[in-house]
Structures are given as C-alpha cells and as structure tokens.
N, C-alpha and C positions, 0 to 999 in steps of 0.2 A: 288593886281598886277597880283600874280599867277594864282587867279580866274578870273581876268578880262579876261588875256593871254587865258585861256582854253575856255572860253566863245566866243572867238574870232576865237579861233581852231575850235570849234565845228560850229560856224556858217561859217567859211570857208569851212569846210565840207560837211554840207548841201548844200551850194551853188553849191560844186564841184559834188554832187551828183545828183542835177536839170540838170545841163549843161550836165554832164555826159548822162544821162537818155535821154535827149533830142537829144543829136547827135549820140551816139552809140548804135546799135543794139546788146544788150546782148545775149550772145549765147543762154544760157541755158533757160532763160525766153522767147526769141523766141520758143524753143523746147515747153516749158510749152505751150504758146500761140497757137502754132499749133495743141498741144495734145487736147486743149479744144473746138479748132474746129472739131478735128476727133471724138470727143465725139456727138458733134451736127449735125453733115454732113454724119453720118454714116459711112464715111473711118474707115480702120483699124488702130487702135491705135499702136498696137504692129508688125502689119504685114506689115508696108511701114516704111522706112524711112523719117525722116521729116527735111526737110534742110540738107541731108545729114547724118543724126544721128540718132539713136534708141531712143524712148521715154521710158525710163527705169524706171519711178516712177508708183505709183500704181494707179489704175483706179479712185480712189477716188480723187487723185489729178489732174487728168483730169477733172473730173467731178467740182471741185471747179474752174477750170480755165476756164468753158466753156462761165459763164458770162463776164468774162473781155476779153474772145476771141470775144466777140462782139462789142468790143471797138477798134479804129484805133488800131495799133500795138505801136505809140509812146505815145500816151495817156496812154495805158494799162500798159507800161514801167514806165511814170511818176509816176502812182499810185502805181506801186508796188514797185518802188526803194525807194519813200518818207515812204510808209507804213513800208518797212522791217527797215529804220532807227528808226521809229517811236517802232518798236517789240523790237529793240535792246535797245532802252530807257528803255521800259517795263522790258526788261530781266535785264538791270543794276539796277534797282529799287528793282525789285525781291532778286537779289544777295544781293543787299545790307542790303535788311530787314532781309534776312537769317543770313546773317553774323551780325545781331545786331547792325546794323548803321540805322539811321534814313534817309530813301532817300528823304533828300531834294531836291530842285531843283538844287541847287550847286553841290551836290555830283554828282545828276543823270548825271548833265551836265559834270562834270569832269570825271566820269567813262565813259561816251558814248564818249567823246571827246578823249580820250586816247584808248580805244576800237578800235574805227574806223581805228587808225593806224595800227594796227595788220593786218597780211596777212590772216588769215583765215576771218576775218571780212570784210577788204575791197575787198577781192577775191571774196565774196559771193555777193557784191552788183556789183562787175565788171561782174559778170556771169550773175546776176541777179537770184540767187539760193534762196532756200526755207530755208536757215539752220536758220536764224536770228528769223522766225517766230517759228520754231521747239523749240528753246532754248527759248523764252519767254513763250510758253504754257505750257513746261515743268517745269521752274522755279516757273512760277505763281503757278501751281500745287502742287508743293514740299513747296511752302512757305503755302498754305493753309493745308497742312497737317501738317506740323511744328507748326501751330498755333490750332490743333485740329479741324478746319472746313472741312466741305466735301469738296472732290476732287477727282479727275481722270477723269475728261471730257477731262480736255486740254491734259492730257498724251495721252488719247484713241486716240484724234482727232490728234495729232501729229505722233502716230503709224500707225494710218489709212494712212496719208500721206507719210511716209517715214517709213519703218518697224523698224529702229535700235532703235527708242526712247520706242520700247516695253519691252525693259531691264527695264524701270522704274516700270513697272507693274510687274516684277519678284522681284525689290526692296521693294515695296509696300506690296507684299504677303510675303516674306522673313522678312519682320521688323514688323508684325503683323498688317500691318493697310487694314486688309481683305477688309471691303468695300471700300475702295478708289482702290484698287487693281481689285474688281468687279464691279465697275463703270467705271474704264479705260477699262477694257476688253469688258463692254457691250457698250461704245462709239465706240470702235474700231468695232465691229459686225455691229452694226447699221450704222456707216459709210459706211463699208467694202460693207453691204447689199445695203445701197442705191446706190453705184457704180455700183453693179450686176445688180439691176432695169434698170437703164438706158442704160449701154451698157453690158449686160450678156455675149456676145460672148469675147469681150476684157477680162472682168473679168476671165473668164475660162482660156482663153490663158494666160494671168498674172498667177495666181495662181497655174496653173498645169505645168506650162513650163519656162515662161519668168522670175519668181522669181528667179529662181535657175542658171538661166544661165549668167554666168560671162564674157561669149565671146563675148558680147555685147559693151563691154567697153576695154580699154586697161589697163588689170591690172598692168604692169611691169612698168607704166608710172611712173614717177618720183613723181607726186602729189599725189599717191596712199601711203598714210604713213601707211599703214597696216603691220600687220607680215607678212600676204598674198603677199601683192605687196612686201616688201622687201624680203623675200623668193625667189620670181621670178626673181626679179633682181640680187639675188645674185647666185643663181643656173642656171639663163641662160634661163630663161622663165617656164611660168605655165606646160608644159610640163614634167620640171624636179623637182617638187614638188610632191613627192610621197605621197601615203596615209598617213604616219606618219605625216603630218600635222595636221589631223582632231584633233590630241590630243592638238593642242596648244590652240585654241580659248576656248575648254575644261576648259584647266588648267585656261586660264587667266581670262574666265569668272568666273570659282569658285572663283580663288582669288580675284578677283575685287569685285563680289557680295559679299563674306564673310566678307570683308572689308567694303563697303559699308553700309551692314545692322549693323555691329557692330558699326559703328559711329551713324547710325541712331538709335539706342537701347539707344544710349547714350545721346540722344538727339540733337545731331548734325547734323542736315538735310542739313547744307551748305558743310559739308565734305562728306556727304551720296550721294548728287547731283553731285559734281563735280567727286568724285570718279567713280561712276555710268555712266557720261556721258564718261569720258576716257577710262572705260572699254567696253561702246558700240563701241568705236573707233577701241580697240583694237582686239574683237571678229568678227567684220564686215571683210568681204573679200574685200569690198572696202571702202577707209577711205581718200576721196580726201582730199587735204591740206583746202579745204574751209569747210570740215565737222569739222574741228578742232577750232571752237568757242565755243567748252568747256573748249579750255584753259582759258577765261575769268573768268568764276566761279573757276576754278584751282588756277589762280593769286589771286583772291579775298580770296581764303582761306589760301594760301600762307601770304597774308600781314596782313589778322586777326590774323594769328599763331605768329606772330612777327618774320617769314623766311624772312625778307627783302632783302637779299641778293639772295636768291634762286628765289623770287619774280622778281626782278630785271632781273636778268640771264633769266627767262622764258619770260619777258616780250621783252628782247633784241632776243631773239631766234624767237619770233614770229613776231617781228617787223621787223626784216633783213631777215627771211626767207633763211637762207644756203641751204635748199634743191633746190632751183631754182638756185643756183650758180653753179650745178654741170651738168655734160651731161644728156642730157632727149632727145637725138635725134634717141635713138632706137640704136644707135653705140655700138661698142664694150667695150667704157668705163661706159657704163649704167649698165654692166652686171659684174659679176665676184664681187671679193674682192679686193679691192684697197687701204687699210690702210685706213688713215685718210678720203680719199674721200668717203668711204661708209660709215662713221659715218657721215658725214656732210650729205649724200644724204637722210640717215634714221635718220635725228635728230628729228624731230616732232615725231617719233615712239619712238624713244629712252628716249624722255623727258617726253612723258607718260607712258611708263614703270618707268621710274624713278620716277614721283610723284605717282606710284600706291605702289611701294616699300615703300617710304615715308611712305604715311598714314599708311599703314600695320606696319610699325615698331613704328609710333607714337602712335599708340593704347596701347602700352605698357608703353608709357613714358607719357601719358597726363592722364589730369583729365577729367570728363565728363562734356559737355558744359553746360552753363547756359542757362534757357530757351529762346527761340527767343524774339525780338521786336514786340511787338503787337500794333494794333492801339491806344490801350486805354493807352500803357505806359507811364508815366509820362516823361518830357523831362529830359536828363542829360546824362551824359557819360554812355556810355553802359556796361555792366558788363564785368569784365576780365573773359573770358570763360576758360582759359589755365595757366598752370604755366609751368616754365620751369624745 
C-alpha cells in the first residue's frame, strides 16, 4: 500500500509539473531561453538585461539553449521541465547505486517522489532552473569513478554550464583519480572553447568581468543560503563585509575537501559526493535555496548510515523551508542579529555546516566502506558498510 501510495504521489507530481509548465512562464527558464536567442541573433548576452534581469550563467549555457530558443516558449518549457524530472530520477538512481542499493523502478520512484517534495527540488522546477541536470551529471560521473570506470565528462560539462561543479575536479585530483580529473578539465575546456567560437565577445566579457561580479544578483536576499549571504544580512549589507571574509571560503573549502577526499580514499564515494556538493554550496558567494538540491545525496548518506533521526530532521527542514518564513523584503528585520529568527533565516546554511562537521567527526568513528554495488553484482541484501 505504501509503495502504491508513492507511485500515486509521483504520478500526481508529474501531472502537476506538466500543467504548471503549460500554464506558467518560469522566470529563470525564460532568461535561459532569451539567452539562447541572444547567442543566435548577435545581441549582447551580458550587456543587456533580458526580461528585466541579467543573464548570469556561462556562455556555454547560452549556447546549449540556442536550439531550444528556436522552439515556441511553451513547448521549450514543457520539454525542459519534463527533462528536469527525468534528470532527477537519474540522479536518484545514481545516488542509490552509490549507496549500495539496487536502483529498482520502485526504489527510484520512491526516492524521486519524496525528493520532489523538497523545496530545493520543486523550487528548481518552479523557476525552470538547471540544478537537477547538474546533479544528475555529477552523480553519474561519481558512480562511474566508484566502479573504476572511465569518468569525468559529466563533471566537466556540468562545470562548463555552472562553475560550482568544478569543485568535483579538485576532489578527483586530490583523491588520486588523476585521469578522471584531467578528463573533466578537458571537457570543461572544450565546452568553454566551443562557446567562445560561437560568441567570442560574450565569452571575453563573461570570463574577464561578469564572472566575478556579484552586484548583478541580490546577495543579501534570504534565498542566498551561503556564508557570504548570511554575513551580508547579519552585518547590514555587502559593503559591511570586510576583507576578512576571504578566509571563510578558503577554510570551509579546505575542511570540506579534506573530509571528502578522506571518504573517497576509504572507498565511500557516496559520502565523498555529498560532502563535496555541500562544500561547493558553502564556498560559493551565491547559493540560492534551489541550489541546495545537494541535500538529496546528503539525506541518502544519513539514511544509509543509520542516522534516521538526523535524516528525518533534514527532510523536514528542506520540506518546510523555514528561511522563507522570515522577513525577506529588504526591511530592517532582514538585517542584523535577531536571535532565533536569524537561526531560522539561515537554517539551510547551518544544516550544511552541521553536515560537514558530522562527516568530519565520523571519519574517526567509522570503518571503511564496502565496495559499491556494480551492475554485475548478484542480488541480495547490500553489505553493511559501517558499524556503530
């Protein structure tokens, strides 16, 4: 009955996505669509606002959207949203396989149905964002690494679309998977070079200027659940965040990647992927709430490790999305310290920091992981990778 209920839930969610895609113009997808048109018609990709907003993604992202920009907007949106759901199901299957679980249709359907309830996931669909594709590309590549297969192309493409997945190249290199790291770096360079050939002026503008410019987005907005966003809100704006902050992403990046590499060297690529994904969110100056789709593999790690209470708490956090309950209109209540309100307003960030700390501490209390489930593995219960 429970499984049948999850199937019904997934079916209702997919129907909801279709109806929503047909009726609502998702803002970020519309910007992508206009960006694809800007590539093909020669207008300024980064020099002009599109529907009142700046195009802030890479030139390669705009090139990818050029074919879709040839479609009518509604048709393009329908294709994009359904493909996003399929990409999320693919990501769930990769996460399950990494965790040593056989990704049966029932298991993937259950994971996808529950995952679509989480705010980062449904908010990605609401905006028509690219996050679910990035999650799928990276997790599929990490799965291949865990099985000793050739990998790197997916991570390289993901990094060329949106820079933050490049943190996984560092993971591969530091974990001794040099060939995969070089493949990822090569894929990134090829994709970036292809975008330069299509629109050299836009590429130069992006990599020399726009890439470093956070003024085009509202850093203090409550959706930005990065340490930089929290600092801007608490201190009263980005102008009050001093040079000292530059040490914060360096320290968090060093801690997060060291922890991820340690898990990878133990053979636990599930933990390594989840920790690296969360680390990428913590070191980026902009980590919108919909970027936190990396909560999904983090929750998989907690469930697999037997931390069911923590997993339930994390699920409820991203289900209820408490930061959106707090002031976010730019008024005085959004800035400064306000006790429990400030904790709630930055709860995604605090959950990410707590997960990073937990995984660092668990390195001293857990045994190395068992090998991942491979396609040739015989059926049966998965190995117990940990002990209390």
